[in-house]
N, C-alpha and C positions, 0 to 999 in steps of 0.2 A: 919786383914786381908789385910792391906794396908798401904800406907803412902800418905797423901794429903799434897802438897806444894803449897803455894801462898805468895803473897808479898802484902797482904792488908795493912799494916802498912805503907809501902814503897809507894804504890799507893797513901794512903791518904796523905802523905807528898808531893807528887808531886802534887796532885790537890792544898793542901794548899799554896804551893810555887807558883802556877799558878794564885791562888785567884779564883777558881772555886769549893769551896766547896759547896756554894750555887747554882750551876749552873744546870741546867735541864739536867738530864742524857738521854743518847742516849743507844741504843742498839747494833748500829753497827759501827765501827770506821771510815769507808768512805762509801759514795755513789757510786754506779756504775758509775754515771756521773761525779764523782770529778776527776780532775786530775791536777797535778803539771806541770805548765811550767815557764820558766825563765821569762815571761812577766809580768809586773806589777811594781808597786812603791816599792821601798826597804821598807823593814820593819824598824822602828826607834831603836829598840833594838836588833840587832842580837845575843847579849851574851845571853839574856833570851831565845832566839829561841833555841841556841847551847845547851843551860843546859837543857831545856825541852826535847828536842830529844835525847840527851845523857841519860837522865833519863827515857826516854822510850825505848830506846835500853836496857837498862839494865833491864827493867820491862819484856821484851819478854823471858828472861830465864824461867818464869814458865807461859808467856802468849803468847803462839804460835799463837792465833788468831789475835795478834797485829802485827805480823811480816811484812806482807805486808804492812799496812799503815805506819809503821815506817819507813821499807825501803823506800817507796816513800818519806816521808819526809825528810830523810837522805841524800838523793840526792842533795838538795839546802841547804846545810848547809854554803857553799861561800857566797851566796847572797841570802837571805831569801827575800821573798817580803811579802806585807800586807796578800795576799791571802793565801800564806803558813802559815803565823801563825794562820789565821781563820781555816785551816784544822788541824792544830796540837791542836788548842782548842777543835775541833770536836772529834779528837780522845780523848782527855782526858775527854771530856764529856761522852764518850763510856767506858772510864775506870771507871768514877764514876758509871755507870748503872751496870758495871759487876765488882765492885771492891773486891768480894769475890771470882772470878773465880781462877782457878789454875790446876795443873797437879795432877792427881790421879795415883798411882802406886799401881796395885793391884797383889796380889800372885797368879799366873795362872799356871796351870800345864804344857802349851804350852810354849816353848821359840823359836817358829819361828820369822823370821823376814818378815815382810811384807812392802812394800814401797808403796807410792802414789805421783804421780806427776802431775802437770798440767802447762800449758804455756798459755799465753795471746801472741798472734802474734804482733808484731809491736804495742805494748801498749804506748810507749813512742813517744808522736806526733812529737817532735822535733828531734829525732834521728832514729825513725824507729826499735829501737831495742826491743824485746821481754822480757817480765819478766817470770820468772818460779818459782814455789814452788814445795816443796816437804815434805813429813812426812813418817817418818819410823816407825814402832811399833815393838816391842819385847815382844811377847808374849801377845799382846793387850794393850801393856804400850807404850805411845810416847815416843821415846828416842831420837830422832833427829828430826829437821826440818829446813828448810831455805825458804828464798824467797828472790830473787835477779834479778838484770836487767842481760840479758845473754851479754857475751862480743863482739859478733859478730852480724852482721844483717843477721836474717833467710830470705831466699827467699819465703818460704810459712809457712802456719801454720803446715804442717807435718814437715819440718826440725825443727820448733821452739819446737815442741813436742817431736821429737827425741833428741835433744840436753837437755831438761829437764829429759828425761828418762835415758839418758847417766848419768846425774848427780847425778840422784837417786841411778843408780846401782852402781857408784862409790863409794857412801856413804855407801851402803850396803856391797860392797866388804870391804871396812876398816872396818865396824862394826863386821863384820864376823872374820876378822884376830885380833880384839882387844880382 
């Protein structure tokens, strides 16, 4: 009736590389109070940070639930701190708890596009820029998603939401032409 895609073997390899196979599993990648900032002591092995975040970026191909957290970690690839690495380990512990998650594509009678968007106004403490996320479903199957920082500073939460909606509509238009 459908197709299920996951990267559990790849996720297992990432956990093995990070030395977190025996770590306690978590249910969510980040807490609502977690935030990434440039302040803190530099992490002693930035190459490890780069490789783990890069591996997590590849894992988001079948794990849209990790997109926001991995996007946050990716913004500090140039100068990771020890607290950044702790948050990446938290994301990895979440992967351990949800290692068999993936995408399901069912054969459905409808083929309409439906998009969802959300924005967090001024989420970044240091730049006051907003984050936005969107997901688009084709006939009930998730086919496109994104989590990014908005390129400009919004003056209100309404403006931030409109920018997120604009990006979602642009993606829907592109998909309809595809």
